[in-house]
N, C-alpha and C positions, 0 to 999 in steps of 0.2 A: 254582582257577585264577587268580582275580583277585589272590590273595595273592602268587603267584609273579611275575605280571606287574608288580604294584606294587613288589615287592622288586627285581626286575631294573631297572626304570625308575628307581627311587630311587638305586640304586647307580650306574647310568650317568650320569644327569643331575647327581647330586651330585659325581661325579668331574669332569665337565666344568665345573660351576660352580666347583669348587675351583681349577681352573686359571686362572680369570679374575676371580673375585670373592673377597671375604673368607670366612673359614671358616664364618661363620654363615649363608652362603647355602644351606647344607644344610637349614636349617629352612624356608626359602622353598620349596625344591624338594620336600621331604616334604609341606609344607602343600598346595601346588598339586596335586601328584599324588594326594594323599588326597582332595581335592575332586573331581578328575576321575575317580578310580576309587573310588566309594563302597563302603565295607565297614563291618562292625560296629566299634564303637570299639576294642575290645580287639584285634581283628585288624589294624586300621589302625595302632594303636600298635606291635604286634609286627612288622609289615612294615617300618615306618620304623626301629624300633630295631634289628632284625636286619640290615637293609640297611646301615646305617651302622656297626654293630658289625663286620660282615664287611669293609666297605670300609676303614674307618680302622684296623682291626686289621691287615689285609694291608699297607696303605700304611705304617703305623708300623713293622711288623717289617721290611719291605723297605728302608725308609730307614735304619733302625738297623743292620741287617746290612750294608748297603752301605758304611757308614763305620766298621764294626768296633765299634759301640756306644759310640764315644767321646763323642758329645754326650749320649746317653741316660745314661751313667754320671755325667756331670757335673751334668746337670739333676736327676737323681734324688737326688743328694747335696744339691743346693740345696733341693729341695722336701720330700723325705721324710727327710732326714738319714741316709739309708742308701743304699748302692750297689746299686740294684736296677733295671736298665733294663727288665726285664719288668714290674715294678710300674708304672713310668711308662707303658709301652705299654698296660697294662690300664686305668689311670685315664684316659688320653687316649681310648682306645676307648670307655669307658663314658660319658664326657662327650659325645662326638659322637653316640653311640647314644641317649642320653637326650634330647638336643636334637631330633634327628629324630623320635624316638618321640612326644614331647609335641607337636611341631608337627603330626604326622600325626593324633594324637588330637584336637587342637583343631579341625582341619579336619573330622574325622569328626563331632564334636559340632555344628559349624556346619551340616553337611549334614543331620544329624538334626533340628535345630531348624527349618531351612528346610522340610523335608518334613512335620514335624508341625504347623507353623503353618497349613498349608492345610487340615488336617482339622478 
């Protein structure tokens, strides 16, 4: 149950943070929520990773479809030297997911260290 709560909260707060702060604010959101909702490290990583994979995947597809993939075609040509907007969307999604996943993992390890230092 904590997994789904963490996933939904990371999606919600990352979306809100993305409206007002730089893109890397997703890492801060995932880190703080992982500290507040303690989970095992791999579950914490998975919740942060999956939350941002779904959020950025949806937002990237929505933005790209809204403008007829014009920008995605051009940027994919610049970066990958091939015309593949869906590859660009996948790479963008993976970058965001890894940032949030590792931020959540870091917070989970800090939480474990803090709990084990008292023993």
